[in-house]
N, C-alpha and C positions, 0 to 999 in steps of 0.2 A: 842649681838651675838644670841641671843632667834629671837627679830626683824628679823634678818638674815635670819633664817631654815623657819620663817614661810612666809618671803614674795617670798621664793623657794617652797615650797610648794605651794602657791598661784600660781606661774604661772606654778607650775608641773598640777595641774587642769585647767590650764586654757585652756595648751595644748591636755591633752588629751581628754576634751569638745568639742574641736576642731577639732582634730583627728577624734572624734568619728561623729560629725556631718558630716564631708567629708566622711567618709566611708559609712554610712545611704544616701548621696548625689550621691553619685558611686554605691551604688548598685541600687540606683533608676534607674541611667543611664545606667545599665547596663540590664535591661529588656527589650530586642528586639521586636520590633513590627515584626511577620512574620507572611507573604500573602503565602496561601495556595490554591491549585487549587483542590474540588473534583477526583479524579477519579481512582477507584481500579485501581492495590491492592500499588499504590503510597500512598494514602491519602485518610482515609473511615471513617465512624460517625459512633460508634457504643455502644449505649447505653449510648448518650448524649456526647462521648468522640470520641477523634480523634486518630485515629489508622493507617498503612502502613507500607510500607517499608518506603518513607519519614519520615515521625512520629517519625519513633523507631531512623530511622541514625539520627536524627536532635538530638533528645533528649540524645545520646550518645554523643554528640558534644557539647550540653550547659553543660552537663555534666562534659565533659574535660576546656570549658571556663569557667564554674563556675558561669552559668550567667542562666537568668528567660527570658520565653518569652510568650508571647500572641498571638497566631495566629488569623488572620482574613483570615478566609474562603469566597473567592471569585467566584463566579459562571461563570466567563468570564474570561477568557485568558485575551482578549485587554484591562479587567477592570483591573485585576491582572496585568500588566506592566504597567497599568498608577500609579496604586499605587507606585509603584517603582520610576516611574517616577517623581513624585511630591512628594516622601521621605515621604509618609506618613507607608511606611512600612523599614522596615533595608535591608531585603532579601526576596526574594523567594523560600521556601523548596522543592518548587515542581520541580520535574525533568522540564527542557525548553532547549527547540531543541536549540543550536550553531547554529547560521546565521552570514555571515556577518554581514546584513544592525542588526540584534541588539548585535553586537559585539562593531561598532562603538557608540556605545548610552549608551550601561551597559558594566558593566564589570560581570563576569563568575568565580565560584571556578573552582576548580582539576576538570576532569571528572565525573562523577558518574559511568556512563553508554557509551557502545555505541546502538543507538537505532534505528533500523527501521520500514518502517509503514511496516501493513499487512489488512491485506482482511478478515474480514467476511461475509460470505452467509449464509443463509438459510439450515438447514437439513432437506432433505427429507428422509432421514430414507433407502436411495436409490431406493426409491419406481420411479417412472415411471409419469412424469407431462405428465397432459391430455389434450391434446389437440385435435382437431378436424384434419381427413382426409385430409383436404382438409387444413390445416395450416401444415400439415407435408408435403405434396406435395408441397407447394409453396414455406417451406422454405428448399426443394433441390432444386427444379432450379433457386431460387436464391441464394443457398450460391457458396460463392468465389468457391468451389472446382470446382463445377460444369462448372462456365467458367471460367478457368482453361483448363481443359479437351478439353470443346467444341475451345475454342483457339487451342490446338494443334491439335483436327479432323480437324480442319479448312485447319491448314498447311499442315495438306497431305493428303489433298483433291486437293488442289490447284498445290500443286508440281507434282503428278503420271496425273492428267487431266492433266498442259500442255505437261506431255510428251507425252501422245494420242495421245493430237490434232494434235498436231507437226509429228507423226509418222504417224498416222493414215487418215490424214484429205481428202489426195487424193483416197486412195483406195475406191474402188467402190463397194466392202462388208463390208466398216469399220464402225464403231459405229458414228463415228463423218460423220454430214450431210451437213457441211459446210465447205469451203476449208475457208472462210473470219472468221476472229476469233471471231468476232460477227456476230454472235450465234453460233458457232462451240463449244467455248470454255464453254458457256453452257451444249451444249451435252457432251461433257467431263468431265466436272464437279459433273453432274448427276449418269454417268456410276462412275465415283471415288467415290463419297457417297453410289452407292447401293454398291459396294463391302468392302466397308468398313463397312457396315453391315447385310452383305456374301447373297444377295439379288440380284446380277447382274443378268440378262437375258438375255447378249449377252455377248459375246468376240469382240477386234479388228480383222481387217481382214490383216493388215502389219504381220510380223513375227513376225516381234521385241517387235512390240507393244502387241502382245499377250502373249511373254515369262515377258514382263516386267506385265502385268496386270495379269498372276497369280501367279508371285512374291508378285506384290499386292494384289491380292485378303487372299492370304495367311497372308502376314502381318496382315489385315484389321481383322481380326480373333483371333489375335495377340493382336493388339491394345483393341479391343472390350471386350475381357475379363480381359484384365490387367486393361484397366479402370472401368468395372463395381465389379471386384475387389478392386479397390482405394477405388472409391467413397464408395463402402460398409463399408468399414473397416472406414472411413474419417466418417462417418453419426453415425457409431455405436456409435464409440471411443467418437463424442459428446454429442448421449445422457448419455454415460456412467457419463463421464469428469461434463456433465453440465455446463450450460451458462456461466459460471466465475472460473476459476481455475487459473489463476495470472493475473498478474498487463495488461497484452496485449491484455486483456479478456475484461478490462472497458470502451474501449472505444464506446461512444454512449450507454453506459448503467445512470444508474441513479443512485448513490453514494453517501450516508450520510458521512459527518463528523461532528466535531467540529468545529465553527466559530474563523474564525482567528487566527487558528492551523495553523503546517506546511502545512499538508496535503491537502488544498484547491488551496493553490498557486501550490501545482506539481500535481494535479488532473485539473486547469484551464490549466499548462500548455499542458497537455495530452490530450485534448479535449474533455473532461468525464465531463458529466452532476451534478453538485454538488448541493448536498441540503446542507445548513447549520443547525448545530441546537448547540441548547447555551449548554445543559447539556447532556453526556452520557446517560442518561435515556433515553433523547429523541432522543434520534439517534437508539437507542440497538431496545426503542417500535416504533418505523418504518422502522426497518429492520423488524422482526416479522409482521407487519401487510401487509406486502409485497409493501408497498408507497415507499420504496426503493430499488434494486436488489443486492445490499453491502453495506459495510460500510470499508471505509479503514483511520487507528487511530495507533497511538504506537502500535506495535504485543504484547509486553510486556501487555498493557490492555488488548487485543482482546482476547488474549489469555486467562488469568485469567476471563473473564467475559466467556466465553464458559467452561472453566471447571469448572465455579460455577453458578451463574444464568442462565444462557445458555446453561445449559447442557441439552445436549439430541435436545435445537429448532435452534442451528448454529453449525458452524464450521471454522476454520482457514483455509482456503487455502492458496496456491503457497506460496514462500517463502519470507522472508522478503526483502525487495528493498527500494533506498533512504535514507540506515541509515547514521544517523549523531549520534554525542555524546551529550550527555546532561548531565545539570549541574546543580549550583544552580544562584538562579541571583540578585545579587546587582546592587545600582547606582554607577553610576562613581566613580572614585577613591572613593570608601570607605575604609575605614580604617579596615572593620570587615574583607575583604576581605581574607586578606592572613594568619590570624589568627584564620577564618574557614576550606582556605589549607593546615595547617600543621595541625586541629584536624582530616582532611579526611584522610593524611598519614598514621600517628598516628590511627585510626584504621582500614588501610587496613594491617598495619605492624602486630598489635597485631592480626589479624586473626578476629573483632568483625565486620569487614565489611564485610567477606565473611557469617559470621553465618549469617549475616540478609539477604543475598543473599539469601541464601540456605532458609530461612524461609519462603519467602516472594515466590521466582521464583521456588526453586528446585533447587539442588545441578545439577552439569554439569559433 
């Protein structure tokens, strides 16, 4: 009987040792390899440790999942996705834009937030940019506004010129010196152009042509006054607003962004001259040194920089655009994704997600 109890006790000890070793192996297996991309305010290094919205959020998730993490800081987005593709990391905790191309190759968590692109420019403090008078004059003559109004003016010259030529071409005291269309129409056009700027030196001889001429001269005064006011206001607004105030102003400008980011594809599709940078620090430095006219990247990132390191040096202009959801990135068919999604849902329900969001981006 005693031998039987000893035998059972030995089996119990062996089972305990087996369970202990299994638990240890499981604990080691649940240490996740997590890829991150350093960009404030999502991932930042401070005093040798990582901090930021994405780090805080992932720490809350690991606390729920009861797992440990080892962070892999990768300075390039392309290298980061390659880490996932080769499964050297289990996921990317930094927010990644969800696109159809990425969705075909990878898995995504529930949406963390909706993020649009923003535009960052140098802050001149409202000071007028110093340019030469010749440069300003050429800018006026080559502006789209003046070409539009010149087109309207040409149309307004051609219409009365043909009327005057038709009515006045045979009058002996008329302003048209030839009954033929050429060169008679040129005499009529010269008179109409002179009347447009209120410098006419004669009137048609035919009575109906005179009535139309008087009406046209009055209309010319109104047109010149309206044109001058419109051109002046347009150029004044351009001086106040600056060269770039929104996405429509980016065409033809030198614009910096992060290499292999979603902003690159957007800018290239809109015929913008793109300069790609590996890190945000290099991108911001190029803007401050004037090597690019603007920076286009995720709006929350640019807003954070403008409010902290770039305060007084840069400003964000225009609305967010090309808004897309961002999420954590997983290898295809990752068994971890559903557990992370469940944790994200719990964090939203408990208010933890909102607390972290308010900490880094401010309450809305």
